[in-house]
PASEBA-1860 file (N, C-alpha, C; in nm, 3 decimals):
! residues 327
1> MDERVIGR> -10.899/1.581/39.364/-10.827/1.704/39.330/-10.863/1.813/39.430 ~ -10.765/1.896/39.465/-10.792/2.008/39.554/-10.896/2.101/39.492 ~ -10.978/2.159/39.579/-11.076/2.259/39.537/-11.052/2.389/39.613 ~ -11.093/2.499/39.552/-11.083/2.632/39.614/-11.216/2.702/39.598 ~ -11.246/2.790/39.692/-11.374/2.861/39.690/-11.370/2.970/39.584 ~ -11.481/2.985/39.512/-11.491/3.088/39.408/-11.536/3.218/39.472 ~ -11.445/3.284/39.536/-11.471/3.416/39.591/-11.595/3.423/39.677 ~ -11.674/3.527/39.655/-11.791/3.557/39.738/-11.907/3.460/39.713
9> SGQWASVV> -11.896/3.373/39.613/-12.007/3.286/39.579/-12.027/3.174/39.680 ~ -11.921/3.139/39.752/-11.928/3.026/39.843/-11.926/2.891/39.772 ~ -11.915/2.892/39.639/-11.908/2.770/39.561/-11.762/2.726/39.547 ~ -11.742/2.598/39.517/-11.608/2.544/39.510/-11.579/2.491/39.370 ~ -11.453/2.505/39.331/-11.408/2.457/39.200/-11.276/2.385/39.214 ~ -11.258/2.280/39.136/-11.128/2.212/39.131/-11.022/2.310/39.081 ~ -10.899/2.295/39.128/-10.793/2.389/39.089/-10.764/2.382/38.940 ~ -10.787/2.267/38.880/-10.785/2.256/38.734/-10.928/2.228/38.689
17> GLGTWQLG> -10.984/2.321/38.613/-11.116/2.303/38.556/-11.105/2.262/38.411 ~ -11.212/2.281/38.337/-11.213/2.251/38.195/-11.279/2.365/38.120 ~ -11.206/2.425/38.027/-11.265/2.522/37.936/-11.321/2.450/37.815 ~ -11.437/2.492/37.768/-11.504/2.415/37.662/-11.527/2.495/37.533 ~ -11.449/2.599/37.512/-11.459/2.676/37.388/-11.437/2.582/37.268 ~ -11.336/2.496/37.280/-11.299/2.411/37.167/-11.407/2.307/37.135 ~ -11.499/2.282/37.227/-11.606/2.185/37.198/-11.722/2.248/37.123 ~ -11.718/2.381/37.107/-11.825/2.449/37.036/-11.787/2.490/36.896
25> ADWGDVDD> -11.674/2.559/36.885/-11.633/2.612/36.755/-11.498/2.680/36.770 ~ -11.444/2.727/36.659/-11.327/2.814/36.653/-11.194/2.745/36.681 ~ -11.194/2.615/36.697/-11.069/2.540/36.714/-11.063/2.423/36.617 ~ -11.137/2.427/36.509/-11.149/2.311/36.423/-11.263/2.223/36.470 ~ -11.286/2.116/36.398/-11.402/2.031/36.424/-11.377/1.930/36.536 ~ -11.476/1.913/36.623/-11.477/1.808/36.725/-11.616/1.746/36.719 ~ -11.626/1.614/36.695/-11.759/1.555/36.683/-11.821/1.535/36.821 ~ -11.952/1.508/36.822/-12.026/1.501/36.948/-11.972/1.391/37.039
33> KEALSVLE> -11.941/1.276/36.984/-11.892/1.165/37.066/-11.760/1.202/37.133 ~ -11.671/1.262/37.057/-11.541/1.301/37.113/-11.558/1.410/37.218 ~ -11.648/1.505/37.194/-11.673/1.612/37.291/-11.721/1.554/37.423 ~ -11.814/1.460/37.418/-11.863/1.397/37.541/-11.752/1.320/37.612 ~ -11.665/1.255/37.535/-11.558/1.179/37.597/-11.457/1.269/37.667 ~ -11.437/1.389/37.613/-11.348/1.486/37.679/-11.408/1.528/37.814 ~ -11.536/1.562/37.813/-11.602/1.603/37.937/-11.597/1.492/38.041 ~ -11.624/1.371/38.000/-11.626/1.259/38.093/-11.487/1.230/38.148
41> AAAESGVT> -11.385/1.236/38.064/-11.249/1.212/38.110/-11.207/1.317/38.212 ~ -11.245/1.441/38.187/-11.211/1.547/38.283/-11.278/1.523/38.417 ~ -11.409/1.494/38.414/-11.482/1.472/38.539/-11.428/1.352/38.616 ~ -11.395/1.246/38.545/-11.343/1.127/38.612/-11.201/1.147/38.664 ~ -11.134/1.253/38.618/-11.000/1.286/38.667/-11.004/1.384/38.784 ~ -11.125/1.417/38.831/-11.137/1.504/38.947/-11.176/1.647/38.916 ~ -11.199/1.680/38.790/-11.241/1.815/38.753/-11.385/1.837/38.795 ~ -11.411/1.943/38.869/-11.547/1.974/38.916/-11.595/2.111/38.869
49> FFDTADVY> -11.526/2.168/38.770/-11.564/2.301/38.720/-11.552/2.302/38.569 ~ -11.666/2.321/38.501/-11.669/2.337/38.356/-11.705/2.483/38.324 ~ -11.629/2.542/38.232/-11.656/2.679/38.188/-11.699/2.676/38.042 ~ -11.812/2.740/38.013/-11.863/2.744/37.877/-11.914/2.884/37.845 ~ -11.987/2.898/37.735/-12.046/3.026/37.697/-12.156/3.002/37.595 ~ -12.253/3.092/37.593/-12.364/3.075/37.499/-12.321/3.088/37.355 ~ -12.205/3.149/37.331/-12.159/3.171/37.194/-12.071/3.058/37.143 ~ -12.028/2.968/37.229/-11.943/2.857/37.183/-12.027/2.759/37.101
57> GDGRSEET> -12.004/2.762/36.971/-12.088/2.681/36.883/-12.232/2.725/36.883 ~ -12.258/2.851/36.919/-12.393/2.906/36.928/-12.482/2.820/37.018 ~ -12.424/2.771/37.129/-12.499/2.691/37.225/-12.459/2.545/37.228 ~ -12.383/2.500/37.129/-12.348/2.358/37.123/-12.269/2.313/37.245 ~ -12.176/2.397/37.292/-12.095/2.359/37.408/-12.183/2.342/37.532 ~ -12.276/2.436/37.554/-12.369/2.423/37.667/-12.451/2.295/37.655 ~ -12.502/2.268/37.537/-12.586/2.150/37.517/-12.508/2.020/37.538 ~ -12.382/2.020/37.500/-12.299/1.900/37.519/-12.276/1.873/37.667
65> IASLLRGR> -12.251/1.978/37.743/-12.236/1.962/37.888/-12.365/1.908/37.948 ~ -12.479/1.962/37.906/-12.608/1.914/37.957/-12.627/1.766/37.925 ~ -12.587/1.727/37.806/-12.602/1.586/37.766/-12.521/1.495/37.857 ~ -12.398/1.534/37.888/-12.317/1.453/37.980/-12.382/1.443/38.117 ~ -12.422/1.556/38.173/-12.472/1.556/38.310/-12.607/1.486/38.322 ~ -12.689/1.488/38.217/-12.813/1.411/38.219/-12.784/1.262/38.229 ~ -12.681/1.219/38.158/-12.649/1.077/38.157/-12.563/1.031/38.273 ~ -12.507/1.127/38.347/-12.420/1.093/38.459/-12.460/1.173/38.583
73> PDLHVLVA> -12.575/1.143/38.641/-12.620/1.218/38.759/-12.529/1.200/38.880 ~ -12.438/1.103/38.873/-12.344/1.081/38.983/-12.233/1.185/38.985 ~ -12.214/1.257/38.874/-12.104/1.354/38.867/-12.141/1.484/38.935 ~ -12.049/1.535/39.016/-12.068/1.666/39.079/-11.982/1.767/39.004 ~ -12.044/1.849/38.923/-11.973/1.948/38.844/-12.045/2.082/38.853 ~ -11.970/2.187/38.885/-12.024/2.323/38.882/-12.004/2.377/38.741 ~ -12.110/2.430/38.683/-12.104/2.479/38.545/-12.118/2.631/38.545 ~ -12.020/2.696/38.485/-12.024/2.840/38.464/-12.040/2.868/38.316
81> TKMGRRVE> -12.130/2.959/38.282/-12.142/2.998/38.143/-12.119/3.149/38.132 ~ -12.120/3.197/38.010/-12.099/3.339/37.985/-12.205/3.388/37.887 ~ -12.231/3.518/37.890/-12.335/3.574/37.802/-12.292/3.711/37.753 ~ -12.346/3.746/37.635/-12.328/3.881/37.584/-12.263/3.894/37.448 ~ -12.201/3.786/37.398/-12.126/3.798/37.273/-12.207/3.759/37.149 ~ -12.335/3.731/37.166/-12.417/3.694/37.052/-12.486/3.815/36.989 ~ -12.457/3.934/37.042/-12.519/4.055/36.989/-12.410/4.158/36.958 ~ -12.450/4.264/36.891/-12.358/4.373/36.862/-12.298/4.424/36.993
89> QIPGNYVL> -12.167/4.447/36.992/-12.098/4.483/37.115/-12.104/4.634/37.140 ~ -12.221/4.675/37.190/-12.241/4.814/37.231/-12.298/4.811/37.373 ~ -12.262/4.908/37.458/-12.309/4.906/37.596/-12.460/4.901/37.609 ~ -12.532/4.960/37.513/-12.677/4.964/37.520/-12.744/4.828/37.515 ~ -12.673/4.726/37.474/-12.731/4.591/37.470/-12.722/4.519/37.605 ~ -12.650/4.577/37.699/-12.632/4.512/37.830/-12.735/4.564/37.929 ~ -12.859/4.517/37.910/-12.973/4.561/37.991/-13.048/4.439/38.043 ~ -13.133/4.461/38.143/-13.199/4.350/38.211/-13.282/4.263/38.118
97> DNFRAWND> -13.359/4.323/38.028/-13.442/4.241/37.940/-13.357/4.144/37.857 ~ -13.244/4.193/37.807/-13.155/4.105/37.731/-13.092/3.999/37.822 ~ -13.054/4.040/37.942/-12.996/3.942/38.035/-13.094/3.827/38.060 ~ -13.220/3.863/38.080/-13.321/3.758/38.104/-13.333/3.665/37.982 ~ -13.335/3.725/37.863/-13.349/3.644/37.741/-13.227/3.554/37.723 ~ -13.108/3.609/37.742/-12.987/3.528/37.727/-12.984/3.418/37.833 ~ -13.026/3.453/37.954/-13.027/3.355/38.062/-13.128/3.244/38.035 ~ -13.244/3.280/37.983/-13.344/3.178/37.948/-13.287/3.078/37.849
105> RSRRNLGV> -13.218/3.128/37.748/-13.161/3.041/37.646/-13.054/2.949/37.705 ~ -12.966/3.004/37.787/-12.860/2.921/37.846/-12.917/2.817/37.942 ~ -13.021/2.855/38.017/-13.081/2.756/38.108/-13.145/2.643/38.029 ~ -13.207/2.676/37.915/-13.262/2.569/37.829/-13.150/2.481/37.776 ~ -13.045/2.543/37.727/-12.933/2.465/37.673/-12.872/2.373/37.777 ~ -12.858/2.424/37.899/-12.794/2.349/38.006/-12.890/2.256/38.079 ~ -13.019/2.275/38.057/-13.118/2.189/38.122/-13.129/2.212/38.271 ~ -13.117/2.337/38.314/-13.123/2.369/38.457/-13.219/2.484/38.481
113> DRIDLVQL> -13.269/2.493/38.604/-13.352/2.607/38.643/-13.268/2.726/38.687 ~ -13.152/2.697/38.745/-13.064/2.804/38.793/-12.921/2.771/38.754 ~ -12.851/2.868/38.698/-12.713/2.850/38.656/-12.621/2.879/38.775 ~ -12.521/2.795/38.793/-12.431/2.810/38.908/-12.358/2.944/38.907 ~ -12.302/2.980/38.792/-12.225/3.103/38.779/-12.240/3.154/38.637 ~ -12.284/3.278/38.622/-12.291/3.339/38.489/-12.194/3.456/38.486 ~ -12.128/3.473/38.372/-12.027/3.577/38.358/-12.057/3.664/38.236 ~ -12.042/3.794/38.250/-12.044/3.880/38.132/-11.923/3.844/38.048
121> HCPPTPVY> -11.942/3.829/37.918/-11.840/3.772/37.831/-11.761/3.881/37.760 ~ -11.664/3.937/37.830/-11.576/4.039/37.773/-11.656/4.150/37.703 ~ -11.745/4.216/37.778/-11.827/4.321/37.717/-11.746/4.447/37.690 ~ -11.806/4.546/37.622/-11.737/4.674/37.603/-11.695/4.734/37.736 ~ -11.582/4.801/37.738/-11.524/4.852/37.862/-11.621/4.935/37.945 ~ -11.704/5.025/37.887/-11.794/5.105/37.971/-11.893/5.023/38.053 ~ -11.920/4.899/38.013/-12.017/4.815/38.085/-11.973/4.792/38.229 ~ -11.843/4.780/38.252/-11.792/4.752/38.386/-11.817/4.867/38.483
129> SSDAVFDA> -11.840/4.986/38.430/-11.862/5.104/38.515/-12.009/5.141/38.529 ~ -12.099/5.057/38.478/-12.241/5.089/38.477/-12.312/5.032/38.600 ~ -12.366/5.119/38.684/-12.443/5.071/38.799/-12.564/4.990/38.754 ~ -12.629/5.032/38.645/-12.749/4.964/38.598/-12.719/4.820/38.558 ~ -12.603/4.797/38.499/-12.566/4.661/38.459/-12.557/4.569/38.580 ~ -12.492/4.617/38.685/-12.474/4.531/38.802/-12.602/4.521/38.885 ~ -12.687/4.624/38.878/-12.820/4.610/38.938/-12.900/4.501/38.866 ~ -12.886/4.496/38.734/-12.957/4.393/38.657/-12.905/4.253/38.691
137> LDTLVEEE> -12.775/4.240/38.709/-12.719/4.111/38.748/-12.767/4.071/38.887 ~ -12.776/4.168/38.977/-12.832/4.138/39.110/-12.976/4.087/39.098 ~ -13.050/4.143/39.002/-13.188/4.099/38.982/-13.192/3.952/38.938 ~ -13.100/3.911/38.852/-13.096/3.770/38.811/-13.076/3.678/38.931 ~ -12.994/3.722/39.026/-12.974/3.643/39.148/-13.102/3.642/39.231 ~ -13.164/3.758/39.246/-13.287/3.768/39.325/-13.398/3.681/39.265 ~ -13.402/3.673/39.133/-13.504/3.591/39.065/-13.466/3.443/39.059 ~ -13.354/3.410/39.120/-13.304/3.271/39.128/-13.279/3.210/38.989
145> RVAAYGVS> -13.245/3.297/38.897/-13.201/3.250/38.766/-13.055/3.205/38.769 ~ -12.977/3.271/38.852/-12.835/3.238/38.869/-12.803/3.237/39.016 ~ -12.706/3.154/39.055/-12.663/3.152/39.194/-12.562/3.262/39.224 ~ -12.481/3.297/39.125/-12.378/3.400/39.143/-12.337/3.451/39.005 ~ -12.270/3.566/39.004/-12.224/3.620/38.876/-12.082/3.675/38.887 ~ -12.020/3.679/38.771/-11.886/3.733/38.760/-11.869/3.797/38.624 ~ -11.745/3.824/38.589/-11.714/3.886/38.461/-11.593/3.816/38.399 ~ -11.588/3.819/38.269/-11.469/3.779/38.195/-11.416/3.905/38.129
153> VETCAEAL> -11.286/3.928/38.141/-11.229/4.056/38.100/-11.114/4.035/38.001 ~ -11.082/4.142/37.930/-10.964/4.143/37.845/-10.846/4.212/37.912 ~ -10.872/4.317/37.991/-10.762/4.397/38.044/-10.759/4.396/38.196 ~ -10.643/4.429/38.249/-10.629/4.440/38.394/-10.713/4.555/38.448 ~ -10.723/4.663/38.373/-10.804/4.777/38.419/-10.950/4.736/38.432 ~ -11.003/4.659/38.338/-11.141/4.611/38.349/-11.157/4.521/38.470 ~ -11.059/4.437/38.495/-11.066/4.348/38.611/-11.074/4.427/38.741 ~ -10.993/4.529/38.755/-10.991/4.608/38.878/-11.123/4.682/38.898
161> TAIARPNV> -11.183/4.731/38.789/-11.313/4.797/38.800/-11.419/4.698/38.848 ~ -11.416/4.577/38.795/-11.514/4.476/38.834/-11.495/4.431/38.978 ~ -11.372/4.414/39.019/-11.342/4.368/39.156/-11.399/4.464/39.259 ~ -11.407/4.592/39.225/-11.461/4.692/39.319/-11.612/4.681/39.338 ~ -11.680/4.604/39.252/-11.825/4.585/39.265/-11.853/4.487/39.379 ~ -11.948/4.518/39.466/-11.963/4.440/39.590/-12.013/4.298/39.571 ~ -12.082/4.267/39.461/-12.139/4.134/39.446/-12.076/4.051/39.335 ~ -11.967/4.100/39.278/-11.897/4.021/39.178/-11.825/3.906/39.248
169> ASVQIILN> -11.857/3.784/39.207/-11.797/3.666/39.272/-11.664/3.627/39.209 ~ -11.648/3.654/39.079/-11.529/3.604/39.011/-11.492/3.694/38.894 ~ -11.364/3.690/38.861/-11.311/3.755/38.742/-11.233/3.652/38.663 ~ -11.271/3.636/38.537/-11.196/3.546/38.448/-11.102/3.631/38.364 ~ -10.975/3.593/38.362/-10.874/3.676/38.297/-10.766/3.588/38.236 ~ -10.706/3.636/38.129/-10.594/3.564/38.069/-10.474/3.574/38.162 ~ -10.424/3.460/38.201/-10.307/3.453/38.290/-10.228/3.328/38.253 ~ -10.104/3.347/38.214/-10.016/3.236/38.182/-9.872/3.288/38.181
177> PFRMKPLY> -9.772/3.203/38.161/-9.634/3.252/38.161/-9.600/3.352/38.052 ~ -9.689/3.370/37.954/-9.672/3.475/37.853/-9.768/3.592/37.877 ~ -9.836/3.595/37.989/-9.925/3.709/38.024/-9.924/3.724/38.176 ~ -9.822/3.791/38.228/-9.800/3.800/38.372/-9.854/3.926/38.438 ~ -9.897/4.023/38.361/-9.937/4.151/38.420/-10.043/4.136/38.530 ~ -10.140/4.044/38.520/-10.238/4.031/38.629/-10.177/4.001/38.766 ~ -10.056/3.947/38.768/-9.994/3.917/38.897/-9.966/4.042/38.979 ~ -9.946/4.155/38.912/-9.898/4.272/38.982/-10.006/4.345/39.060
185> EVLPAARE> -10.126/4.359/39.003/-10.233/4.434/39.071/-10.363/4.353/39.084 ~ -10.398/4.277/38.981/-10.529/4.212/38.980/-10.539/4.105/39.088 ~ -10.444/4.015/39.094/-10.452/3.908/39.194/-10.448/3.963/39.337 ~ -10.361/4.059/39.369/-10.367/4.116/39.505/-10.501/4.182/39.536 ~ -10.559/4.254/39.440/-10.688/4.320/39.464/-10.798/4.216/39.483 ~ -10.794/4.109/39.405/-10.895/4.004/39.419/-10.885/3.934/39.554 ~ -10.764/3.907/39.598/-10.747/3.845/39.730/-10.804/3.934/39.839 ~ -10.776/4.062/39.830/-10.823/4.158/39.931/-10.975/4.167/39.932
193> AGVGIIAR> -11.037/4.161/39.815/-11.183/4.178/39.804/-11.258/4.047/39.821 ~ -11.189/3.935/39.819/-11.257/3.806/39.827/-11.323/3.767/39.697 ~ -11.258/3.798/39.585/-11.309/3.767/39.452/-11.228/3.652/39.393 ~ -11.296/3.554/39.335/-11.227/3.442/39.273/-11.162/3.482/39.142 ~ -11.052/3.415/39.108/-10.984/3.437/38.981/-10.987/3.307/38.901 ~ -11.045/3.315/38.781/-11.051/3.204/38.687/-10.951/3.235/38.576 ~ -10.845/3.156/38.566/-10.739/3.183/38.469/-10.767/3.110/38.339 ~ -10.767/3.183/38.228/-10.793/3.123/38.098/-10.674/3.144/38.004
201> VRLASGLL> -10.684/3.082/37.885/-10.578/3.088/37.783/-10.445/3.045/37.845 ~ -10.449/2.933/37.916/-10.335/2.893/37.999/-10.214/2.854/37.916 ~ -10.233/2.813/37.790/-10.119/2.776/37.707/-10.092/2.876/37.595 ~ -10.148/2.997/37.609/-10.132/3.096/37.502/-10.171/3.035/37.367 ~ -10.293/2.977/37.365/-10.349/2.912/37.245/-10.261/2.798/37.194 ~ -10.197/2.729/37.286/-10.117/2.612/37.250/-9.969/2.639/37.235 ~ -9.928/2.766/37.227/-9.786/2.796/37.212/-9.702/2.729/37.320 ~ -9.749/2.738/37.445/-9.669/2.691/37.557/-9.660/2.539/37.565
209> SGKYTRDT> -9.730/2.470/37.477/-9.713/2.325/37.470/-9.580/2.288/37.407 ~ -9.520/2.382/37.335/-9.393/2.356/37.268/-9.405/2.272/37.143 ~ -9.527/2.250/37.094/-9.548/2.159/36.981/-9.547/2.229/36.845 ~ -9.552/2.362/36.844/-9.568/2.432/36.718/-9.436/2.490/36.667 ~ -9.427/2.504/36.536/-9.313/2.567/36.472/-9.365/2.681/36.385 ~ -9.273/2.754/36.326/-9.314/2.861/36.235/-9.395/2.807/36.117 ~ -9.376/2.680/36.085/-9.441/2.621/35.968/-9.573/2.552/36.000 ~ -9.614/2.550/36.126/-9.740/2.485/36.163/-9.857/2.554/36.092
217> VFAANDHR> -9.946/2.474/36.034/-10.064/2.526/35.965/-10.187/2.488/36.046 ~ -10.269/2.586/36.079/-10.393/2.563/36.152/-10.511/2.565/36.055 ~ -10.617/2.495/36.091/-10.734/2.488/36.005/-10.794/2.626/35.981 ~ -10.863/2.641/35.870/-10.921/2.770/35.834/-11.023/2.816/35.938 ~ -11.093/2.720/36.004/-11.195/2.758/36.103/-11.139/2.758/36.245 ~ -11.008/2.763/36.257/-10.939/2.773/36.386/-10.900/2.919/36.407 ~ -10.933/2.975/36.523/-10.907/3.118/36.545/-10.758/3.151/36.537 ~ -10.672/3.048/36.549/-10.529/3.072/36.537/-10.488/3.101/36.392
225> SFNRHGEA> -10.580/3.077/36.300/-10.562/3.120/36.161/-10.628/3.254/36.135 ~ -10.753/3.270/36.183/-10.831/3.386/36.138/-10.833/3.504/36.235 ~ -10.769/3.491/36.352/-10.775/3.604/36.447/-10.638/3.648/36.497 ~ -10.534/3.621/36.423/-10.399/3.654/36.471/-10.378/3.803/36.494 ~ -10.454/3.883/36.422/-10.440/4.028/36.436/-10.569/4.092/36.487 ~ -10.655/4.012/36.551/-10.778/4.065/36.607/-10.887/4.088/36.505 ~ -10.886/4.010/36.398/-10.986/4.030/36.293/-11.127/3.997/36.338 ~ -11.145/3.901/36.429/-11.278/3.856/36.468/-11.315/3.896/36.610
233> FDQGETFS> -11.217/3.902/36.700/-11.238/3.942/36.839/-11.104/3.987/36.894 ~ -11.097/4.013/37.021/-10.976/4.073/37.077/-10.852/3.988/37.043 ~ -10.750/4.054/36.994/-10.629/3.984/36.953/-10.562/3.909/37.068 ~ -10.584/3.960/37.189/-10.522/3.897/37.306/-10.570/3.757/37.334 ~ -10.685/3.718/37.276/-10.737/3.583/37.295/-10.662/3.480/37.211 ~ -10.586/3.524/37.113/-10.513/3.435/37.024/-10.364/3.449/37.049 ~ -10.301/3.342/37.095/-10.160/3.341/37.133/-10.129/3.447/37.239 ~ -10.229/3.480/37.322/-10.216/3.581/37.427/-10.172/3.717/37.374
241> GVDYATGV> -10.189/3.738/37.243/-10.149/3.865/37.183/-10.004/3.871/37.142 ~ -9.932/3.761/37.157/-9.790/3.756/37.122/-9.775/3.727/36.973 ~ -9.685/3.799/36.908/-9.652/3.769/36.769/-9.614/3.621/36.756 ~ -9.668/3.555/36.654/-9.653/3.409/36.646/-9.506/3.367/36.637 ~ -9.429/3.432/36.554/-9.290/3.392/36.537/-9.212/3.408/36.668 ~ -9.233/3.519/36.735/-9.169/3.539/36.865/-9.216/3.434/36.964 ~ -9.347/3.406/36.963/-9.404/3.310/37.056/-9.346/3.171/37.038 ~ -9.329/3.128/36.916/-9.273/2.994/36.890/-9.132/2.984/36.946
249> EAAAEFAA> -9.051/3.087/36.924/-8.913/3.084/36.975/-8.911/3.086/37.127 ~ -8.993/3.171/37.187/-8.997/3.179/37.333/-9.052/3.050/37.393 ~ -9.147/2.987/37.324/-9.206/2.863/37.374/-9.103/2.750/37.377 ~ -9.011/2.748/37.282/-8.905/2.647/37.284/-8.817/2.666/37.407 ~ -8.788/2.790/37.442/-8.712/2.816/37.564/-8.791/2.775/37.688 ~ -8.921/2.803/37.686/-9.006/2.766/37.799/-9.007/2.615/37.818 ~ -9.021/2.540/37.710/-9.028/2.395/37.719/-8.902/2.337/37.784 ~ -8.789/2.401/37.758/-8.663/2.352/37.815/-8.655/2.371/37.966
257> LAPEGYTP> -8.747/2.450/38.024/-8.748/2.476/38.168/-8.830/2.374/38.245 ~ -8.898/2.284/38.176/-8.985/2.188/38.244/-8.903/2.091/38.329 ~ -8.932/2.082/38.459/-8.862/1.984/38.543/-8.892/1.841/38.499 ~ -8.812/1.749/38.544/-8.834/1.609/38.510/-8.974/1.566/38.555 ~ -9.045/1.497/38.468/-9.180/1.450/38.500/-9.289/1.544/38.458 ~ -9.255/1.663/38.409/-9.353/1.762/38.363/-9.348/1.771/38.212 ~ -9.463/1.779/38.147/-9.467/1.824/38.009/-9.465/1.978/38.011 ~ -9.431/2.042/37.900/-9.439/2.189/37.897/-9.579/2.240/37.932
265> AQLALRWI> -9.683/2.170/37.884/-9.820/2.212/37.915/-9.846/2.204/38.065 ~ -9.801/2.098/38.128/-9.820/2.084/38.272/-9.739/2.186/38.350 ~ -9.623/2.223/38.297/-9.545/2.330/38.360/-9.625/2.460/38.361 ~ -9.688/2.493/38.248/-9.767/2.615/38.240/-9.883/2.611/38.339 ~ -9.951/2.497/38.343/-10.063/2.482/38.437/-10.018/2.493/38.581 ~ -9.910/2.424/38.613/-9.862/2.425/38.751/-9.819/2.565/38.793 ~ -9.758/2.637/38.701/-9.717/2.776/38.728/-9.839/2.860/38.765 ~ -9.950/2.841/38.693/-10.071/2.919/38.722/-10.132/2.877/38.854
273> IEQDGVTT> -10.144/2.746/38.878/-10.204/2.696/39.001/-10.136/2.753/39.125 ~ -10.005/2.771/39.117/-9.929/2.814/39.234/-9.927/2.965/39.255 ~ -9.995/3.041/39.169/-10.002/3.186/39.189/-10.104/3.217/39.299 ~ -10.064/3.294/39.398/-10.150/3.326/39.511/-10.270/3.409/39.464 ~ -10.388/3.357/39.484/-10.510/3.426/39.444/-10.585/3.358/39.331 ~ -10.521/3.265/39.260/-10.589/3.192/39.154/-10.683/3.089/39.216 ~ -10.807/3.087/39.171/-10.904/2.987/39.216/-10.894/2.861/39.132 ~ -10.903/2.878/39.001/-10.899/2.764/38.910/-10.843/2.809/38.776
281> VIPGARNP> -10.785/2.716/38.705/-10.738/2.739/38.569/-10.817/2.647/38.478 ~ -10.855/2.697/38.360/-10.952/2.624/38.278/-10.894/2.588/38.141 ~ -10.800/2.493/38.136/-10.748/2.450/38.007/-10.855/2.381/37.925 ~ -10.844/2.394/37.796/-10.929/2.318/37.706/-10.864/2.185/37.674 ~ -10.938/2.097/37.610/-10.885/1.968/37.567/-10.963/1.922/37.446 ~ -10.892/1.867/37.348/-10.959/1.819/37.226/-10.978/1.668/37.229 ~ -10.918/1.600/37.326/-10.935/1.455/37.337/-10.921/1.415/37.483 ~ -10.965/1.296/37.520/-10.961/1.255/37.661/-10.820/1.253/37.720
289> GQARANAE> -10.721/1.217/37.638/-10.584/1.214/37.689/-10.538/1.351/37.735 ~ -10.571/1.454/37.657/-10.535/1.590/37.698/-10.606/1.629/37.827 ~ -10.733/1.592/37.839/-10.808/1.625/37.960/-10.744/1.561/38.083 ~ -10.706/1.434/38.070/-10.645/1.365/38.183/-10.507/1.424/38.216 ~ -10.429/1.457/38.115/-10.297/1.515/38.139/-10.308/1.651/38.206 ~ -10.407/1.730/38.167/-10.428/1.860/38.232/-10.459/1.841/38.381 ~ -10.549/1.748/38.410/-10.586/1.724/38.549/-10.467/1.675/38.631 ~ -10.379/1.599/38.569/-10.263/1.543/38.639/-10.171/1.654/38.692
297> AAKLPPLP> -10.174/1.771/38.629/-10.089/1.882/38.675/-10.118/1.921/38.819 ~ -10.242/1.899/38.863/-10.279/1.934/39.000/-10.209/1.844/39.102 ~ -10.162/1.729/39.058/-10.100/1.634/39.150/-9.948/1.638/39.147 ~ -9.891/1.718/39.058/-9.746/1.724/39.046/-9.684/1.800/39.163 ~ -9.557/1.777/39.194/-9.492/1.849/39.304/-9.484/1.998/39.275 ~ -9.479/2.081/39.379/-9.460/2.225/39.358/-9.334/2.253/39.277 ~ -9.338/2.360/39.200/-9.223/2.395/39.117/-9.110/2.452/39.202 ~ -8.985/2.423/39.167/-8.871/2.484/39.235/-8.870/2.636/39.214
305> RETFTAIR> -8.819/2.707/39.311/-8.815/2.854/39.300/-8.734/2.898/39.179 ~ -8.627/2.823/39.147/-8.545/2.864/39.034/-8.622/2.854/38.902 ~ -8.722/2.766/38.897/-8.804/2.758/38.777/-8.890/2.882/38.761 ~ -8.948/2.928/38.872/-9.025/3.053/38.867/-8.937/3.168/38.820 ~ -8.815/3.175/38.873/-8.723/3.282/38.835/-8.690/3.277/38.687 ~ -8.665/3.158/38.636/-8.630/3.144/38.494/-8.747/3.179/38.403 ~ -8.870/3.143/38.443/-8.988/3.176/38.364/-9.009/3.326/38.360 ~ -8.993/3.392/38.473/-9.009/3.538/38.474/-8.902/3.605/38.388
313> ELYERRIS> -8.781/3.557/38.394/-8.674/3.616/38.313/-8.705/3.604/38.165 ~ -8.756/3.486/38.126/-8.794/3.466/37.987/-8.904/3.562/37.946 ~ -9.004/3.576/38.029/-9.115/3.667/38.000/-9.066/3.810/37.983 ~ -8.983/3.855/38.075/-8.938/3.994/38.070/-8.847/4.019/37.950 ~ -8.773/3.919/37.909/-8.680/3.933/37.798/-8.748/3.924/37.662 ~ -8.850/3.838/37.648/-8.905/3.811/37.517/-9.048/3.859/37.496 ~ -9.128/3.870/37.604/-9.273/3.882/37.587/-9.332/4.014/37.638 ~ -9.289/4.061/37.752/-9.361/4.169/37.822/-9.381/4.292/37.737
321> DQVEHRW> -9.283/4.330/37.656/-9.296/4.452/37.575/-9.408/4.440/37.472 ~ -9.444/4.318/37.434/-9.550/4.300/37.335/-9.689/4.309/37.394 ~ -9.705/4.277/37.524/-9.841/4.260/37.576/-9.880/4.356/37.689 ~ -9.785/4.399/37.769/-9.826/4.471/37.890/-9.887/4.608/37.862 ~ -9.849/4.673/37.755/-9.904/4.806/37.727/-10.047/4.798/37.673 ~ -10.090/4.679/37.629/-10.222/4.665/37.568/-10.326/4.605/37.665 ~ -10.283/4.513/37.749/-10.381/4.442/37.830/-10.354/4.452/37.979
END
């Protein structure tokens, strides 16, 4: 699979990575054996970038990745984790002592001395403007606790603030055919600064797969049930912030745009991969078949220009008014 450099870090990631939120919690239950099989299927399909976080299953996702890599030393995988969401979300918690403690825990979970890439996990907005926060992150690099650092953001404004920081290697942001605003300013700024872009929520929490209807019922422990209005965390993380009924109808239109040989999910992935400035996209997978199908998107032919035009028209007609003013 093609790889791209992660901005200023000098590290490389496959254009399709693997997001592992679903292997920890908040997407329904996944047992340990199935979680390992997902990771292995992704790696064997050419995926060289796993994204996790200390809060996914309160460390379970990190530990599962460590278990795979211990048993498969032949695999070359860059692991990025995130930190900060296990405490009250106030700027005062984003200090060096806490960073060291969070980093110690993640290194234990992952079984490594140094983490390839650590990201602040959608912290409060003032954190992005704090010199002390980024000085502390520089200290983690100097102490060889991490090789590089980046941020995960909710809004385009947060992304632009982070990109202006001289040592930020990457910005993780929601980008998909139902969340196009980052294309206008964030991706150009990242290209200019040499910052990597990690695209997440690639299917708008599954909407863009075209599999759901208004009557679909999600498990009680699935964030698509309990966070539709931002009850637990930012609403934009669930269905990209799109009203579910609107999203289902728009997703049916999106699915009809898939060229021959593409599933709707692969269309969404391919659309993201082809955006200038994207380093990697990190779809999740609940089973090995999904992991392999996601990786296959990297090998599909480039999309026709008319497909890009039709996707943008759909977004502007059905989606943009719901999301652009908020994120």
